[in-house]
C-alpha positions as CSV (number, residue, x, y, z in Angstrom):
1,X,61.8,191.0,29.0
2,X,59.5,188.6,30.9
3,X,60.6,186.4,33.7
4,X,60.6,183.3,31.5
5,X,62.9,185.1,28.9
6,X,65.2,186.3,31.7
7,X,65.5,182.7,33.1
8,X,66.3,181.3,29.7
9,X,68.9,184.0,29.0
10,X,70.6,183.4,32.4
11,X,70.6,179.7,31.9
12,X,72.4,180.1,28.5
13,X,75.0,182.4,30.1
14,X,75.6,179.9,32.8
15,X,76.0,177.1,30.3
16,X,78.5,179.1,28.2
17,X,80.6,180.3,31.2
18,X,80.3,177.3,33.5
19,X,83.5,175.4,34.4
20,X,84.2,172.4,32.2
21,X,84.3,168.9,33.6
22,X,88.0,168.4,34.5
23,X,87.8,164.8,33.3
24,X,87.0,166.0,29.8
25,X,90.1,168.1,29.6
26,X,92.4,165.9,31.7
27,X,95.8,165.3,30.1
28,X,95.5,161.8,28.6
29,X,99.2,161.4,28.8
30,X,101.7,159.8,26.4
31,X,103.1,156.3,25.9
32,X,106.8,155.8,26.3
33,X,108.7,152.6,25.3
34,X,112.0,151.1,26.2
35,X,113.2,148.0,24.2
36,X,116.4,146.2,25.1
37,X,118.2,143.3,23.5
38,X,120.9,142.5,26.1
39,X,123.2,140.1,24.1
40,X,125.7,140.1,21.3
41,X,126.9,137.5,18.8
42,X,125.4,135.6,15.9
43,X,124.2,132.7,17.9
44,X,122.1,135.2,20.0
45,X,120.5,136.5,16.7
46,X,117.0,135.9,18.1
47,X,117.3,138.5,20.9
48,X,117.9,141.4,18.5
49,X,115.3,140.0,16.1
50,X,112.8,140.0,18.9
51,X,113.7,143.6,19.9
52,X,113.4,144.8,16.3
53,X,110.0,143.2,15.9
54,X,108.8,144.8,19.1
55,X,109.9,148.2,17.7
56,X,108.0,147.6,14.5
57,X,104.8,146.9,16.6
58,X,104.9,150.1,18.6
59,X,106.0,152.1,15.5
60,X,103.2,150.8,13.4
61,X,100.8,151.6,16.2
62,X,101.7,155.2,16.1
63,X,104.1,155.7,19.0
64,X,106.6,158.3,17.6
65,X,110.3,157.6,17.7
66,X,110.9,160.5,20.1
67,X,109.1,158.4,22.7
68,X,110.8,155.1,21.9
69,X,114.2,154.1,23.1
70,X,116.0,151.0,21.6
71,X,119.1,149.5,23.1
72,X,120.8,146.7,21.1
73,X,124.4,145.7,20.3
74,X,123.6,146.0,16.6
75,X,126.0,143.3,15.3
76,X,123.5,141.1,13.6
77,X,122.1,142.9,10.5
78,X,125.4,143.4,8.8
79,X,127.2,140.4,10.4
80,X,129.3,138.4,8.0
81,X,127.2,135.3,8.8
82,X,124.1,137.1,7.6
83,X,123.1,135.7,4.1
84,X,120.8,138.8,3.7
85,X,122.9,141.8,4.7
86,X,120.9,144.5,6.3
87,X,117.9,142.3,6.9
88,X,116.8,140.6,10.1
89,X,113.8,138.3,10.4
90,X,111.9,137.0,13.4
91,X,110.3,133.9,11.9
92,X,111.0,131.5,9.0
93,X,110.4,133.3,5.7
94,X,109.4,136.4,7.7
95,X,109.6,140.0,6.6
96,X,112.4,142.3,7.5
97,X,112.1,143.7,11.1
98,X,115.4,145.7,11.1
99,X,114.6,148.4,8.6
100,X,113.7,151.7,10.2
101,X,114.6,150.7,13.7
102,X,115.9,153.6,15.8
103,X,119.2,152.6,17.3
104,X,119.6,154.9,20.2
105,X,122.2,152.9,22.1
106,X,124.4,150.3,20.5
107,X,127.6,148.4,21.2
108,X,129.3,149.2,24.5
109,X,126.6,151.7,25.4
110,X,124.1,148.9,26.1
111,X,124.7,148.6,29.8
112,X,122.5,148.2,32.9
113,X,123.6,151.6,34.3
114,X,122.6,153.3,31.1
115,X,119.3,151.4,31.0
116,X,118.4,152.5,34.5
117,X,119.3,156.1,33.7
118,X,117.2,156.0,30.5
119,X,114.2,154.4,32.3
120,X,114.3,157.0,35.1
121,X,114.6,160.0,32.7
122,X,118.1,160.9,33.8
123,X,119.0,163.0,30.7
124,X,122.1,164.5,32.4
125,X,123.7,161.1,32.9
126,X,123.1,160.2,29.2
127,X,124.6,163.4,27.7
128,X,127.2,162.4,25.1
129,X,126.1,158.8,25.1
130,X,124.3,157.4,22.1
131,X,121.3,159.5,21.1
132,X,121.0,160.8,24.7
133,X,117.3,160.0,24.6
134,X,115.6,159.1,27.8
135,X,112.1,158.3,29.1
136,X,110.9,161.8,29.9
137,X,107.6,160.6,31.3
138,X,105.3,162.3,33.7
139,X,102.4,161.5,36.1
140,X,99.9,160.9,33.3
141,X,102.1,158.8,31.1
142,X,102.3,155.1,30.5
143,X,105.6,153.2,30.2
144,X,106.2,149.9,28.4
145,X,109.5,148.1,28.9
146,X,110.4,145.1,26.8
147,X,113.7,143.2,27.7
148,X,115.1,140.2,25.8
149,X,118.3,138.3,26.8
150,X,119.8,135.7,29.0
151,X,119.1,135.6,32.7
152,X,119.9,133.9,36.0
153,X,118.5,134.1,39.6
154,X,117.9,137.7,40.2
155,X,119.7,139.1,37.2
156,X,119.4,139.7,33.5
157,X,122.6,140.0,31.4
158,X,123.8,142.9,29.2
159,X,126.6,142.8,26.6
160,X,128.6,145.4,28.5
161,X,128.9,147.0,31.9
162,X,127.9,144.1,34.2
163,X,124.4,142.7,34.9
164,X,121.1,144.2,35.9
165,X,120.1,143.0,39.3
166,X,116.5,142.5,40.4
167,X,116.6,144.8,43.4
168,X,118.2,147.6,41.3
169,X,115.4,147.3,38.8
170,X,112.6,147.3,41.3
171,X,114.2,150.1,43.3
172,X,114.2,152.2,40.1
173,X,110.5,151.4,39.4
174,X,109.5,152.3,43.0
175,X,111.5,155.5,42.8
176,X,109.7,156.4,39.6
177,X,106.4,155.7,41.2
178,X,107.3,157.9,44.2
179,X,108.3,160.7,41.9
180,X,105.2,160.3,39.8
181,X,107.1,159.6,36.6
182,X,104.4,157.4,35.2
183,X,100.7,156.7,35.6
184,X,101.0,153.0,34.7
185,X,103.9,150.7,33.7
186,X,104.0,147.4,32.0
187,X,107.1,145.2,31.7
188,X,107.6,142.2,29.4
189,X,110.8,140.2,30.2
190,X,112.2,137.4,28.1
191,X,115.0,135.5,29.9
192,X,115.8,132.4,31.8
193,X,114.6,132.6,35.4
194,X,113.1,135.9,34.5
195,X,110.4,135.5,37.2
196,X,113.1,136.1,39.8
197,X,113.3,139.7,38.6
198,X,109.9,140.5,40.1
199,X,108.9,137.6,42.4
200,X,108.3,139.1,45.9
201,X,109.9,142.3,44.7
202,X,107.4,144.2,42.5
203,X,104.7,145.8,44.8
204,X,101.1,145.4,43.9
205,X,100.2,149.0,44.8
206,X,102.4,151.1,42.4
207,X,100.5,150.7,39.1
208,X,103.2,148.4,37.6
209,X,102.4,145.0,35.9
210,X,105.0,142.6,34.7
211,X,104.9,139.3,32.8
212,X,107.9,137.0,32.3
213,X,108.9,134.2,30.0
214,X,109.7,131.8,32.8
215,X,109.3,131.4,36.5
216,X,112.2,132.0,39.0
217,X,114.1,128.8,38.4
218,X,113.6,127.5,34.8
219,X,114.8,128.3,31.3
220,X,113.1,130.3,28.7
221,X,113.1,128.8,25.2
222,X,114.4,129.7,21.8
223,X,112.5,128.8,18.6
224,X,112.4,129.0,14.8
225,X,115.7,127.5,13.8
226,X,116.6,128.8,10.3
227,X,118.7,126.5,8.0
228,X,119.9,129.4,5.9
229,X,121.0,131.6,8.7
230,X,122.1,128.7,10.9
231,X,120.7,130.2,14.1
232,X,117.4,130.6,16.0
233,X,115.2,133.5,14.9
234,X,113.1,134.1,18.0
235,X,112.1,133.2,21.6
236,X,108.9,131.4,22.3
237,X,107.4,133.9,24.8
238,X,108.4,136.9,22.8
239,X,107.1,135.4,19.5
240,X,103.8,134.6,21.2
241,X,103.1,138.1,22.5
242,X,104.3,139.8,19.4
243,X,102.4,137.6,17.0
244,X,99.3,138.2,19.2
245,X,99.8,142.0,19.0
246,X,100.3,141.8,15.3
247,X,96.8,140.2,14.8
248,X,94.5,141.6,17.5
249,X,92.7,144.9,17.8
250,X,94.7,146.2,20.7
251,X,92.1,148.9,21.5
252,X,89.8,146.2,22.8
253,X,92.3,143.4,23.6
254,X,93.3,143.5,27.3
255,X,96.7,142.8,28.9
256,X,95.1,139.9,30.7
257,X,93.8,138.4,27.5
258,X,97.2,138.7,26.0
259,X,98.8,137.2,29.0
260,X,96.4,134.2,29.0
261,X,97.1,133.6,25.3
262,X,100.8,133.8,25.7
263,X,100.7,131.6,28.8
264,X,98.6,129.0,27.0
265,X,100.7,128.9,23.8
266,X,104.1,129.1,25.6
267,X,104.0,125.5,26.7
268,X,107.8,125.2,27.1
269,X,108.0,127.3,30.3
270,X,105.7,128.9,32.9
271,X,104.8,132.4,31.8
272,X,104.2,134.4,35.0
273,X,102.6,137.7,36.0
274,X,103.6,140.1,38.9
275,X,102.7,143.4,40.4
276,X,99.3,145.0,40.1
277,X,97.2,142.3,38.5
278,X,94.2,144.5,38.3
279,X,95.9,146.3,35.4
280,X,95.1,143.2,33.3
281,X,91.8,144.8,32.4
282,X,93.5,147.6,30.6
283,X,93.7,147.5,26.8
284,X,97.0,146.6,25.3
285,X,97.1,149.7,23.1
286,X,97.6,151.9,26.1
287,X,101.2,150.5,26.2
288,X,101.9,149.3,22.7
289,X,100.2,152.1,20.8
290,X,96.8,152.6,19.2
291,X,96.8,151.5,15.6
292,X,93.4,153.3,15.1
293,X,95.3,156.6,15.5
294,X,97.2,155.8,12.3
295,X,95.2,153.5,10.1
296,X,93.5,150.2,10.5
297,X,95.7,147.4,9.1
298,X,94.5,144.3,7.4
299,X,94.0,141.4,9.8
300,X,97.3,139.5,9.9
301,X,97.1,135.7,9.6
302,X,100.0,133.9,11.2
303,X,100.2,130.5,9.7
304,X,101.4,127.9,12.2
305,X,105.2,127.3,12.0
306,X,106.9,124.5,13.9
307,X,108.6,126.2,16.9
308,X,111.5,123.7,17.1
309,X,111.9,125.1,20.6
310,X,115.0,124.4,22.8
311,X,116.0,125.7,26.2
312,X,118.0,128.8,25.9
313,X,121.1,127.4,27.6
314,X,121.2,124.6,25.0
315,X,121.0,126.9,22.0
316,X,124.8,126.7,21.2
317,X,124.7,122.9,21.3
318,X,121.5,122.8,19.2
319,X,122.9,125.1,16.6
320,X,126.0,122.9,16.2
321,X,123.9,119.8,16.0
322,X,121.8,121.4,13.3
323,X,124.9,122.4,11.4
324,X,126.3,118.9,11.8
325,X,123.2,117.4,10.3
326,X,123.4,119.8,7.3
327,X,127.1,119.4,6.8
328,X,128.1,118.3,3.2
329,X,131.8,117.4,3.4
330,X,133.9,115.4,5.7
331,X,136.0,118.5,6.5
332,X,133.0,120.5,7.4
333,X,131.7,117.7,9.6
334,X,135.1,117.4,11.3
335,X,135.3,121.1,12.0
336,X,131.8,121.1,13.6
337,X,132.7,118.0,15.7
338,X,135.8,119.8,17.0
339,X,133.7,122.8,17.9
340,X,131.2,120.6,19.7
341,X,134.0,119.0,21.6
342,X,135.4,122.4,22.6
343,X,131.9,123.4,23.8
344,X,131.7,120.3,25.9
345,X,135.1,121.0,27.4
346,X,134.3,124.7,28.1
347,X,131.1,123.7,29.9
348,X,133.0,121.1,32.0
349,X,135.5,123.8,32.8
350,X,132.7,126.1,34.1
351,X,131.1,123.3,36.1
352,X,134.4,122.2,37.6
353,X,135.4,125.7,38.4
354,X,132.2,126.5,40.2
355,X,132.4,123.2,42.2
356,X,135.9,124.1,43.3
357,X,134.8,127.6,44.4
358,X,132.0,126.1,46.5
359,X,134.3,123.5,48.0
360,X,136.8,126.2,48.9
361,X,134.2,128.5,50.4
362,X,132.4,126.0,52.6
363,X,133.3,124.3,55.9
364,X,132.7,120.7,54.9
365,X,131.7,118.4,52.1
366,X,128.2,118.0,53.3
367,X,127.5,121.8,53.0
368,X,129.3,122.0,49.6
369,X,127.2,119.1,48.3
370,X,124.0,120.7,49.5
371,X,124.8,124.1,47.9
372,X,125.7,122.4,44.6
373,X,122.6,120.2,44.5
374,X,120.0,122.8,45.7
375,X,118.6,124.8,42.8
376,X,115.4,126.5,44.0
377,X,116.5,128.7,46.9
378,X,114.7,132.1,47.1
379,X,117.1,135.0,46.9
380,X,116.9,137.3,49.9
381,X,120.5,138.4,50.4
382,X,120.7,140.7,47.4
383,X,123.7,142.7,48.4
384,X,125.8,139.5,49.1
385,X,124.7,138.0,45.8
386,X,125.5,141.1,43.8
387,X,129.0,141.3,45.2
388,X,129.6,137.6,44.6
389,X,128.3,137.7,41.0
390,X,130.3,140.7,40.2
391,X,133.5,139.2,41.6
392,X,132.8,136.0,39.7
393,X,132.3,137.9,36.4
394,X,135.5,140.0,36.9
395,X,137.8,137.2,38.0
396,X,136.4,133.9,36.6
397,X,134.0,134.1,33.6
398,X,132.8,137.3,31.9
399,X,129.0,137.3,31.9
400,X,128.8,140.0,29.3
401,X,130.1,137.6,26.6
402,X,129.5,134.1,28.2
403,X,126.0,133.0,28.9
404,X,126.6,129.4,30.1
405,X,128.2,130.4,33.4
406,X,124.8,132.1,34.2
407,X,123.5,128.6,34.7
408,X,125.7,128.1,37.8
409,X,125.0,131.4,39.6
410,X,122.4,129.6,41.8
411,X,125.3,128.4,44.0
412,X,126.0,132.0,45.0
413,X,122.4,132.4,45.9
414,X,122.7,129.3,48.1
415,X,126.0,130.4,49.7
416,X,124.6,133.9,50.5
417,X,121.5,132.4,52.0
418,X,123.6,130.1,54.1
419,X,125.5,133.2,55.4
420,X,128.9,132.2,54.0
421,X,131.0,135.4,54.2
422,X,131.6,137.2,50.9
423,X,135.3,137.3,51.8
424,X,135.3,133.4,51.8
425,X,133.8,133.4,48.4
426,X,136.2,136.0,46.9
427,X,139.2,134.2,48.4
428,X,138.0,130.9,46.9
429,X,137.6,132.6,43.5
430,X,141.1,134.1,43.6
431,X,142.5,130.6,44.4
432,X,140.5,128.7,41.8
433,X,140.2,131.2,38.9
434,X,143.6,132.7,38.9
435,X,144.2,135.6,36.4
436,X,143.7,134.0,33.0
437,X,140.3,132.3,33.3
438,X,138.3,135.5,32.9
439,X,139.4,135.7,29.2
440,X,138.0,132.2,28.3
441,X,135.0,132.1,26.0
442,X,132.5,129.4,26.7
443,X,130.1,129.8,23.8
444,X,130.4,129.3,20.0
445,X,131.2,131.6,17.1
């Protein structure tokens, strides 16, 4: 064998037995998804409709059910108010988004504690609860979190088990980053004042990117009132990102492109972004699934539909006004007017109660007036605020079933930031709220 032949032979051997490029065989990771609708009741129909639609997107895009966790109260599809039992739609004349949805945690299992355990992969804590499924993600995996519900400064509401506070959520995310439980995480949050869940809290160096329906001190908006169902079918921010995901090629469409479209089309509130903004260059399909792994769908054309958008806190009032306009008999009209009057009275009760709590907690009328009239204070004293909100929910108005009192929680931000002792606030709540107020409902049927 000549020198040339030997050289060629050895080169072939080296090629066959050389070490492969680690990048070629690197674990590409999986995508995990958590979808939460944090409300209950027919007038909150839109939240579960949004959540079901989100599930349909990730399911269609090939993310298997074993890596998708859905939390929702599940009292809408078969509600006696539903004219199409078993069917939930997310836009006027829309297709069913409820069929096939995995319902891992429903009813009283939809709590912030369970959500944090699920997100952090704490399977032991979830044994015997719902499906027991958790986000068992690792260092190469991507995580997508979609939350839809009511909110207030530094919190989002749940139908049971208290509220999810911003510092608890961000502590969980940072803990997951430290434990290498994800490669990259994206969070889409739909709620009033949802920007306060991440503003000055979500670090820019832990590969986490969040967008929110509103900034830290404004409402998000409901949309698509349906005359037949007599409720709103969706929320503007959620509708905009999901209708965008339904029509775009998510393998080339980036998170930043989706954010810009949603920001532009959500002209009712200020859509915000937080965390690692460099992640905006990533394709959406890394978090919502890759439709090309299943089959290429036909391009979806979403014909413009009037949003009929209203601020989320005004939804109960708007629903009753729509029903009043559509009423056909004097008796029906009288009943709706009575319900409107009751709603006004309950709102006045909440406002008066909170005013009395502030006046009883503060040293003088000047301070009380300042606390009541200031609405854009940045929350820094998270522990004080958490204690005050929990006491208010336990002794004055339940926040699991009443969303209107959320509009007044800003006063507790103000009192905490003015260093009013939590003991002064709790004593004031004992004095003002008594023992019966906590059972009062402030919404509509």
